[in-house]
N, C-alpha and C positions, 0 to 999 in steps of 0.2 A: 503494500499500499504507499502511495507516496505521501509526502509530508502533507502536501497541500489537501490530499482526500483526508486525511487523518485531522487535521485541523478543523476542516468542514464538518466532519463528524462531531468532533468535541464541541464546537461553537453551537451545532444544532443541539447537541444534548443539553448545554447550558441554557440555552434559549427554551427549549421545552420545559424547564422548572418552573418558568414564569417568574422567576428571581430576579432583580437587577443585577448586572454585571458589567464590568469594562475588561477590554483587552488591552493588554500591555506589551507592545512590540520590543523585542530586546536584542542585543548582540548575541548569538548563539554560544560565543565563548564566554559570556557571563551569566549562564543558565543556572548554575550551581546557586542554591540560595544565600550563601554568605557574599559571594561575587556580586549577584543582583542586587541585593540590599545595599552594599555599599556603593555600587556604581549609581544606581538610580534613586539611592535617598529613601529607602523605604525600611521602617525599623525591623528589624527580626522578630518581634512579638506580633506582628501582624502578617508574618510569612509562615507557610507551612510546607510539609514535604509529604510526597504520597510516595510511600515504600511498599514495595512487593517483598514479600516473605514467602520461602518455600520449605516445606519439610525435605528430609533426605531421603524419602521413601522412595521406591521404584515409581510410583505413581505421586508425584508431590502433591501433598494439600498445600494451597496456596491462598493468600489473603492480601488485599491492599490496606495500607494503613495510612490514615492522614494524622500527622502530629506536628505541633508548633516547632519552629526553628529553634525555639529556646529549650527544647526538651530533646530527650532521647528514647527510641521506641524500645519497649521493655520487650525484646525480642526472647530472651531466654526463660522469662517467667510469665508474665501475662499473656502475650500473644501465643506462646507454646502451648500454654494449658488451654486457652480459647479454643484453638485448634485440634487439641486432643493428641498431639505428637509427641515423639521422644525427642527428636533432634529438628531444631529448626535454625534458619538462618536467612540473611538478606538474599533475594533471587540474585542471581548473576544477571549481568548487562544481557547476555544472550538470552537467557530465559525471560527476562523482562520484556524483551524486543519481541520475542517469538509469542508471547501469551497477549501483551496489549497494542504491538505494533509501535511502541513509543520508547525512545531512547531515555536512559537515567539523566535528569535534570529537566525534562519535560513531562514525565509521567504525571498524570492528573487523575482526579477522581471521577472525571466525566468520560463517558464512552467506552468505559472498561466493559470485558466481556461479562454477560449477564450472570454467569455461574461463578464469578469471582467475588468473594465475600469483601465488604467494604466497611472497614472500622475506624471510626474518628476518635480521637482523643476529646473527652469530655470538655477540656479546657478551650477547645476550637469555638465551642457553642456560646461562650462569655463574649466573643467579639462582635463587631457590628459586621466587619468585612474582614475577609482572609485572601491571602494571595497565595495561589497555587498553580502549578505548572498548567501549560496550555495545550499539551499534546504533543508539542514539539521543542526543542531547546530556543525556538525563537519568538515563543509568546509565553504570557503569563497571564492569569485571569484573577481579577478582583472579585471576589462574589461574597455572598452572604453565606452564613452557616447554614441556613434554610435550604439553600442549594444542595448543599451536601447529603442533606437527609432525603431532598425529593429525588435524587438518584440511587435511593437504597441504602445510604450511609447509617450505619448505626452507631450511636454515642456510647463509648465505653470509657467507664471512670478508670483512671489511672493507667491507661494504654502505653502511655509513656512516663518517664522520669525527668525531673528537673536537672539542668546541666550543672 
């Protein structure tokens, strides 16, 4: 799938939520959250990462997790227990691309495969707006937390730990 097609699917999914959103075009070399925030002047406290995790089973169990940039996903305890697996890690770039069509740095909670669980750290719900990936490394989206719920995101207490 081309980057343009993927971005169109993502934007259609965001629009379908009925929630307000803004598209932020960026330099793809600055897609990683810390670099993006520093260059474009957005606070880390209003930015989030959408991270895929995968079990180490032959048929990996997977989930997408949205956590604030000021926190660290609790992969080894909270997420592993929710998935009900023995060993869990961040999905490698190749698997992330295979499952979502997206590159790390552009992964978004919008337009994910329906079978992929989407968990959102409850801290996100306390914000008016949150910045997430836009499906490619050249877009970010400023959305309401309600938009994440509208695409099936489940709020989870303590999905992440403070840094």
